[in-house]
N, C-alpha and C positions, 0 to 999 in steps of 0.2 A: 544561582545558576539558571540559565534559560534552558528550556527544552531543546534537545539536539537530536538529530537523526543523521547517521552517517552509514556509509557502506565501505567495507574493505575491498569490495569488488570493483568499484569505480569512484572516481573523485566527483564532487559536485560539479555538474556541467560537463563531465567527461563522457566517454563512450561506454555504454553498457556492454560488457563482454557477451559474445554470441551464446555462451553457455546458458545465459538467463533469458534467451529469446526463442522465437519459433524456429530459428536457424540452428539452435543447439539443443540442450536438454530441457529447455522450457521450465526450469525450476526457479523459484524466487531467489533473489540474491540475499546474502547475509546482511542484516541491518543491526547497527548498534544504536541504542537509545539511552539517553541520560538526561537528568535534570527535570523529571516530572515534578510539578509543584506539589506542595503538601496537600492541597485541596483536591487533588486528582483521585478519583475512585476507579477509573478504568482508562484504557487507551484504545484508540481506533486508528486503523491504517487504511488509506486509500491510495491506489496507484492508478494513474490515468494518462492518456495521451491527448493533450489539448490541440495537437496538430492534425488529428485524424480528419480525413476528408468530410465525414458526416457530422463533425463536431466532436466534443469531448468524448473519448472512448474509455470506458473503465476496464482495467486489466485485473484489479484485485481489490477486494474489500475484506477486512479482517477487523473484528471488534471484540470488546470485552476482554482485552488483554489486561493483565495485572499492571497497576501503576509502577510496581517495582521492577518491571521488565527492563533488562539491560541489553539483551541480545536476542535476535530472531535468526536462527540458523537457516542455511539454504533449505528450500522446500518447506518452509514453515506454513502451518495452517493448511496443509495440503487438501484435506477433504472433510474432516470431522471436527466438531467442537473439542477443544482440549485446552491445556494450559497455554497453548499458542493462539487462543482466541477462537471466535466463531467465524467461518468463512461465509461471505455473501455471494450473490450471483453477479458475475461480471458480464460484460457486454458480448462475450462469446457464448453466454448461457450456462457457464460452469460455476460451481461453488468452489473455486480454487484460484490460484495464480495462473494466468496465461500471459506470457511475456511479450515484449515488444515484437510487432510483426507488421511494420508499415508496408504499404503497397510498394512493389518493386518500381524503381525509377523515381520515387518521391525523394526529396532531400531528407536528410535525417530528421526524425521526429524527436520531440522532447518527451520524456517520461518522468512525471512527477510522483514521488513517493511522499505522501503527507502523513505525519503522525499527529494525532489530536489527543490532548489530555482532557478528560471529561470529568465533570463533578458527579457523575453517576454512571453505572453500567447501562448499556443500551437494552440488554435483555431481549434482543430480537432473535427470532429463530433462524437457523441455518438457511441459506439461499435468499435472505431478504435482499431487496434491490438497493441500488445506490440512492434512489429517491427516498426510500424508507429509512436508510441509515442517516442521510442528511437531515431529514425531518426530525428524527429522534435526537440528533445531536444539537439541533437549533436551541440556542440559549444555554447550552451546557458545556461549551468549549472554554477551558480555562487557560490553555496554551496550545501552540502548534509549532511544528518544525517541518522542514522539507529538505529533501535531497533530490536533485534532478540529474538524469542521465540522458544521453542521446543515442539513437540507433537508426541506421538506414540499411537498406538492402540493395 
């Protein structure tokens, strides 16, 4: 079985409900994970907007999730390291999820939620940056999965 990432809140390529955006409650959507390979020792999650005017904009970083993880509930990894992983610093400057919030008038942006199975824990401290996470992941990704949603205002 290949690594999979799904959300009960939106279909792959579908619209992210306002609840999970800056127009709503700004909580992370529920995500289901399955199929982590036997060699995985941790999982990492990155959510970003590749359509942002200034280039890729990071909305959420979460790492050192257990490879046995099957479900992340709404508002997972809100602020502190836990069984729901360690949160990193997003491009809003927060160590939490901040949902889709494209400029008004832009066409809907894509929001990619990527799950990475890693052959080791990252061991980074809370508030590490995307660059630090990607550097630590380099050469240690054993599988990855993605679900993408769209949102416009």
